Structure formats: structure tokens, C-alpha cells
Legacy VTK file of the C-alpha trace (Angstrom):
# vtk DataFile Version 3.0
C-alpha trace
ASCII
DATASET POLYDATA
POINTS 303 float
-18.091 6.259 -0.112
-17.853 2.509 -0.041
-16.327 -0.055 2.321
-14.433 -2.505 0.093
-14.328 -5.103 2.841
-18.003 -5.018 3.316
-19.904 -8.142 1.936
-23.268 -6.320 1.758
-23.848 -3.280 -0.424
-20.664 -1.639 0.920
-22.098 1.841 1.172
-20.866 3.759 4.242
-21.547 7.410 3.271
-23.132 9.613 0.549
-21.868 13.151 0.150
-23.974 15.310 -2.140
-22.334 18.189 -4.254
-23.927 20.694 -6.464
-21.772 20.072 -9.574
-20.661 16.998 -11.498
-17.258 15.964 -10.549
-14.600 14.602 -12.979
-11.927 13.495 -10.424
-11.525 12.451 -6.731
-8.353 11.528 -4.818
-7.571 10.703 -1.242
-4.543 12.225 0.536
-1.630 9.901 1.299
-2.846 9.497 4.908
-6.458 9.050 3.786
-7.659 11.939 6.121
-8.652 14.287 3.249
-10.508 13.858 0.064
-10.156 16.251 -2.939
-12.765 16.600 -5.693
-12.592 18.397 -8.976
-15.640 19.515 -10.713
-16.666 20.413 -14.317
-17.470 23.943 -13.287
-13.743 24.562 -12.289
-14.352 24.194 -8.594
-11.910 22.316 -6.324
-13.036 21.045 -2.858
-11.022 19.436 -0.122
-12.987 17.649 2.644
-11.924 15.954 5.774
-12.718 12.261 5.132
-14.142 11.540 8.694
-16.539 14.617 8.543
-17.611 13.578 5.005
-18.707 10.076 6.263
-20.792 11.802 8.945
-22.372 14.633 6.969
-24.308 13.883 3.812
-24.409 17.197 1.974
-22.189 20.103 1.312
-24.297 22.408 3.387
-23.901 20.077 6.390
-20.143 19.802 5.842
-19.884 23.695 5.703
-20.951 24.237 9.252
-18.188 21.939 10.560
-15.040 24.079 11.298
-12.263 23.169 8.969
-14.099 20.155 7.361
-14.134 21.496 3.918
-12.380 24.090 1.610
-13.761 25.282 -1.643
-11.580 27.040 -4.375
-12.997 28.658 -7.569
-9.626 29.833 -9.179
-9.906 27.781 -12.432
-11.898 29.031 -15.393
-12.546 25.678 -16.941
-13.225 21.983 -15.919
-10.781 20.239 -13.421
-9.304 17.150 -15.015
-7.126 16.056 -12.011
-6.006 16.704 -8.595
-3.149 15.313 -6.502
-1.806 15.706 -2.965
1.714 16.489 -2.110
3.333 13.412 -0.394
4.576 15.370 2.613
2.978 18.840 2.878
-0.701 19.935 3.071
-0.641 21.074 -0.488
-3.113 20.052 -3.312
-2.401 20.612 -6.955
-5.130 20.744 -9.589
-5.001 20.304 -13.360
-7.504 22.038 -15.574
-8.682 22.380 -19.196
-7.641 26.167 -18.795
-3.997 25.137 -19.232
-3.017 25.845 -15.559
-2.035 23.853 -12.544
-2.861 25.504 -9.243
-1.509 24.909 -5.762
-3.675 25.098 -2.690
-2.396 25.108 0.865
-5.641 23.643 2.343
-4.365 23.635 5.947
-3.825 27.475 6.102
-7.462 28.427 5.109
-6.250 30.566 2.386
-9.161 31.201 0.034
-7.237 31.063 -3.187
-4.365 29.214 -4.771
-0.884 30.135 -3.467
0.888 29.403 -6.778
0.073 28.805 -10.384
1.940 26.893 -13.185
0.764 27.711 -16.617
1.210 25.117 -19.352
0.999 25.539 -23.122
-1.808 22.990 -23.390
-4.850 21.924 -21.507
-3.730 19.636 -18.585
-5.365 16.278 -18.457
-3.442 14.811 -15.447
-0.988 15.765 -12.774
1.063 13.782 -10.379
3.578 14.622 -7.685
6.920 12.640 -7.521
6.954 10.635 -4.262
9.600 13.071 -3.007
7.321 16.101 -3.823
10.191 17.771 -5.851
8.839 17.194 -9.293
5.520 17.193 -11.112
4.347 15.054 -14.063
1.700 16.695 -16.315
-0.211 14.955 -19.065
-1.442 17.484 -21.505
-2.940 17.842 -24.926
0.628 17.950 -26.232
2.097 14.577 -27.424
5.099 15.071 -25.048
5.149 14.378 -21.268
5.763 17.600 -19.329
8.034 17.120 -16.275
8.215 20.098 -14.044
10.461 21.154 -11.230
7.936 21.845 -8.534
10.005 24.665 -6.982
10.897 26.549 -10.235
8.236 25.280 -12.691
11.028 24.682 -15.225
9.596 22.175 -17.695
11.666 19.257 -19.028
10.826 17.145 -22.145
12.141 13.666 -23.099
15.658 14.131 -24.666
14.595 12.012 -27.638
11.692 13.438 -29.566
11.031 9.962 -31.077
9.984 8.844 -27.507
7.008 11.252 -27.509
3.414 9.809 -27.788
1.658 10.068 -31.165
-1.405 11.316 -29.583
-2.325 13.622 -26.600
-1.248 12.223 -23.300
-4.309 11.229 -21.411
-2.556 10.151 -18.044
0.815 9.861 -16.375
1.661 8.234 -12.975
4.789 7.615 -10.866
5.727 4.266 -9.488
5.836 4.228 -5.591
9.592 4.800 -5.455
9.642 7.344 -8.306
12.206 5.299 -10.269
9.666 4.946 -13.116
6.641 6.599 -14.502
4.193 5.544 -16.986
2.057 7.441 -19.468
-0.772 6.676 -22.067
-1.659 8.518 -25.174
-3.931 7.299 -27.959
-3.755 3.342 -27.875
-0.132 3.207 -26.477
1.332 2.884 -22.996
4.888 4.124 -22.348
7.181 3.250 -19.366
9.807 5.877 -18.498
13.044 6.098 -16.540
12.261 8.468 -13.737
15.816 9.786 -13.528
16.796 10.106 -17.204
13.260 10.855 -18.572
13.968 8.360 -21.321
11.395 5.844 -22.574
12.301 2.295 -21.649
9.336 0.426 -23.019
6.340 1.125 -25.335
3.272 -1.144 -25.099
1.643 -0.497 -28.547
-2.162 -1.184 -29.185
-2.364 -1.920 -25.378
-6.278 -2.118 -25.644
-6.544 -3.589 -29.233
-6.442 -0.120 -30.758
-8.952 1.564 -28.427
-7.754 4.557 -26.542
-5.977 4.030 -23.147
-7.510 6.504 -20.639
-6.081 5.948 -17.240
-3.176 4.210 -15.454
-2.379 2.916 -11.889
0.851 1.407 -10.645
0.777 -1.596 -8.168
3.004 -4.259 -6.834
5.673 -1.831 -5.758
6.055 -0.741 -9.335
6.231 -4.107 -10.775
2.683 -4.108 -12.291
0.592 -1.535 -13.993
-3.206 -1.189 -14.466
-4.656 0.385 -17.616
-8.195 1.199 -18.285
-9.382 1.660 -21.975
-12.290 2.339 -24.187
-12.486 -1.355 -25.080
-14.348 -1.991 -21.678
-11.403 -3.738 -20.206
-8.896 -3.091 -17.321
-5.624 -4.766 -18.125
-2.727 -5.608 -15.903
0.773 -5.551 -17.162
4.188 -6.581 -16.054
6.284 -3.372 -16.058
9.594 -5.176 -16.600
8.672 -7.138 -19.663
5.541 -5.347 -20.861
3.760 -8.671 -20.861
-0.042 -8.683 -20.358
-0.739 -10.551 -17.034
-4.570 -10.344 -16.678
-7.684 -8.764 -18.297
-10.649 -7.706 -16.015
-13.870 -7.821 -18.068
-17.548 -7.221 -17.371
-17.763 -3.350 -17.099
-18.705 -1.044 -19.934
-16.092 1.684 -20.291
-16.038 3.807 -23.512
-14.715 7.069 -22.087
-12.320 8.302 -19.418
-12.882 5.910 -16.437
-10.499 5.323 -13.477
-9.151 2.086 -12.318
-7.259 1.317 -9.102
-6.099 -1.248 -6.641
-7.729 -1.588 -3.098
-5.348 -0.474 -0.290
-3.958 -4.134 0.142
-4.069 -4.859 -3.703
-6.281 -7.876 -3.229
-8.845 -6.151 -5.432
-8.936 -4.239 -8.725
-11.677 -1.496 -8.826
-13.318 0.296 -11.709
-16.821 1.147 -12.849
-19.476 0.345 -15.356
-20.735 3.406 -17.106
-23.843 1.585 -18.472
-25.263 0.805 -14.917
-23.381 3.192 -12.722
-22.191 0.442 -10.566
-18.698 0.072 -9.005
-17.115 -3.169 -9.989
-14.508 -5.108 -7.982
-12.395 -8.092 -9.302
-9.932 -10.351 -7.565
-6.510 -9.040 -8.434
-4.940 -12.581 -8.317
-7.529 -14.344 -10.649
-9.498 -11.646 -12.498
-12.735 -13.105 -11.276
-15.390 -10.575 -10.574
-15.915 -10.272 -6.785
-18.684 -7.735 -6.323
-20.843 -4.931 -7.830
-21.866 -1.930 -5.905
-25.070 -0.169 -7.056
-24.301 3.202 -5.645
-24.891 5.671 -8.423
-27.629 6.438 -10.974
-25.135 8.005 -13.497
-21.841 6.812 -14.950
-18.993 6.852 -12.515
-16.083 8.835 -13.847
-13.578 8.467 -11.058
-12.710 6.009 -8.343
-10.045 6.439 -5.739
-9.292 4.022 -2.890
-8.388 5.325 0.556
-4.879 4.053 1.529
-5.990 4.085 5.225
-9.460 2.485 5.196
-11.021 -0.658 3.918
LINES 1 304
303 0 1 2 3 4 5 6 7 8 9 10 11 12 13 14 15 16 17 18 19 20 21 22 23 24 25 26 27 28 29 30 31 32 33 34 35 36 37 38 39 40 41 42 43 44 45 46 47 48 49 50 51 52 53 54 55 56 57 58 59 60 61 62 63 64 65 66 67 68 69 70 71 72 73 74 75 76 77 78 79 80 81 82 83 84 85 86 87 88 89 90 91 92 93 94 95 96 97 98 99 100 101 102 103 104 105 106 107 108 109 110 111 112 113 114 115 116 117 118 119 120 121 122 123 124 125 126 127 128 129 130 131 132 133 134 135 136 137 138 139 140 141 142 143 144 145 146 147 148 149 150 151 152 153 154 155 156 157 158 159 160 161 162 163 164 165 166 167 168 169 170 171 172 173 174 175 176 177 178 179 180 181 182 183 184 185 186 187 188 189 190 191 192 193 194 195 196 197 198 199 200 201 202 203 204 205 206 207 208 209 210 211 212 213 214 215 216 217 218 219 220 221 222 223 224 225 226 227 228 229 230 231 232 233 234 235 236 237 238 239 240 241 242 243 244 245 246 247 248 249 250 251 252 253 254 255 256 257 258 259 260 261 262 263 264 265 266 267 268 269 270 271 272 273 274 275 276 277 278 279 280 281 282 283 284 285 286 287 288 289 290 291 292 293 294 295 296 297 298 299 300 301 302
């Protein structure tokens, strides 16, 4: 874990896990960190304890500090926290989304939603009532979180032309965005209709991940052209390009908690890279890993 406000190397804690992880996310209050691994394991750790204890073995002796779930049969591609309840959802290549009540201490998932395709990304609506699923299918899957009824866009022509890599809600849930192949689509969160398509968003390279900012007014995208791009959601206009980090496969991008920085990683060096959001100037590089960094969340509660 890194301190984004630290002008030195920024490293404040290292937590060692036995399997490579594909995704990590903080809870809305920043008190928990969820990790999804390539072996299908999901872990939830108390952030404060993770900062103090360096290995999984050390964390395991702290009461309630960590939960480990092994329900999935294949790799975890994404995780997301419910906005109001102590529930985590995981998305897997095994075509399932599983729901874990991490506060109860239950050893297994409490619910399971089975999709028709491998699930690449999952995101709770800000109300917690609906769930976006980006899958190997070309259509966005929008689920009722209570019944698991699945809704598709009413106009088939709005679907992506490739598997959907990522899908994210805006902060108020009025919009969501998705990416598939080289295109980004912005959708009305109520009607489930596509309101804007940004074709060839990364000059023909695949778009891998998305992140809303600016109260839903701007959108970050990370693509295989080794660029993070910032878009105006209302017009689809390209606002800024953040360069200087090699990214040829799925790599996350995000804003810092105050949106002063844009964060991503350089797969060639294993460094985390921070740019000034207002100018695109590279602000810092953190040499924290010896292998490519595949996911980078920022705590909403800490610097």
C-alpha cells in the first residue's frame, strides 16, 4: 500500500499473499480491502490490520482481520463492495457472481448468480439495488440484485461488437459506461439505452478498464496503446492523455480520493505512476513491485 500524499517513495505497508491477484478494491468507507486471485480465492482484509501486519500468516492471527473464500472454480476477474451493507460480490471466469457477507464470519458465499458467460467485471449501483456485469457476451448484463433477473439493452444495435471488458456506474447512478474492443459506450442508467459511443477510443487498441470522475462528468479509460485517456462524458470529447507507462494488457486506472491525481501502472517496470489530473504531467513513480501491477485501487478514506 502506498501513501499518495507522500513525497518520498510513498510505501506505507506491504502485505504478502500466496497467489497472484488479478483485482483489488477498497470498501466505500476505506476500512476493508478485497482481493481476488487467479486461483479463485477471494480475501477481505481490514485495512488497518493490513497496514500493520506484513503477511497473510500474521493477519490470520488477528481476530476478524481477514476472511478467505474459496467458492470459485476459476480466476477472479473483479470484486465490488455493496454501498451500504457488509456484502462483497465477486466476478469469475467460472461464469458466476458470488455474494459474501464478510461481517458475519460465514465461511462460504450466501448467494450465487450464474451468468451464461465468463464475467469480466461487476459493479453495484450506488443504491445497491442493481448490478452491472461485463461478460464475454457483447451485451451489458444488468441484474436486479434481489431477484437476479437480467436485463439487456432494448436496442440490440446498441450492444458492443466485442466482449465487454469493463462496466462502471457514475457516482449518482444516472449513467454507466462500458468498454468492449476499441469502443467506449455511455448509457442512460434508467432506460438502459446507449446515449454515446466513442469509437476507436484508443486508436484501435483494446480498451481494458474505466473509471468515472468529476461527479460523473469525466471518464478515464486505460487501453492497450499504453495511454490513459480522460473524456468529457457529455460530449465524448477527449480532454487529456496521460502517457509514459507501458500498458498492453488489462491494467487499472483510477483517480486519487481528491481527484488531484490520475493513477495507473507501468507493466514494463512494475512501477505505479501518478499524473497531475489537471495538466497530464507525470508527478511521481513508485517502485513498489518487481512484477507488472495488474490492479490499482485508491482508498476513498486515506491519502
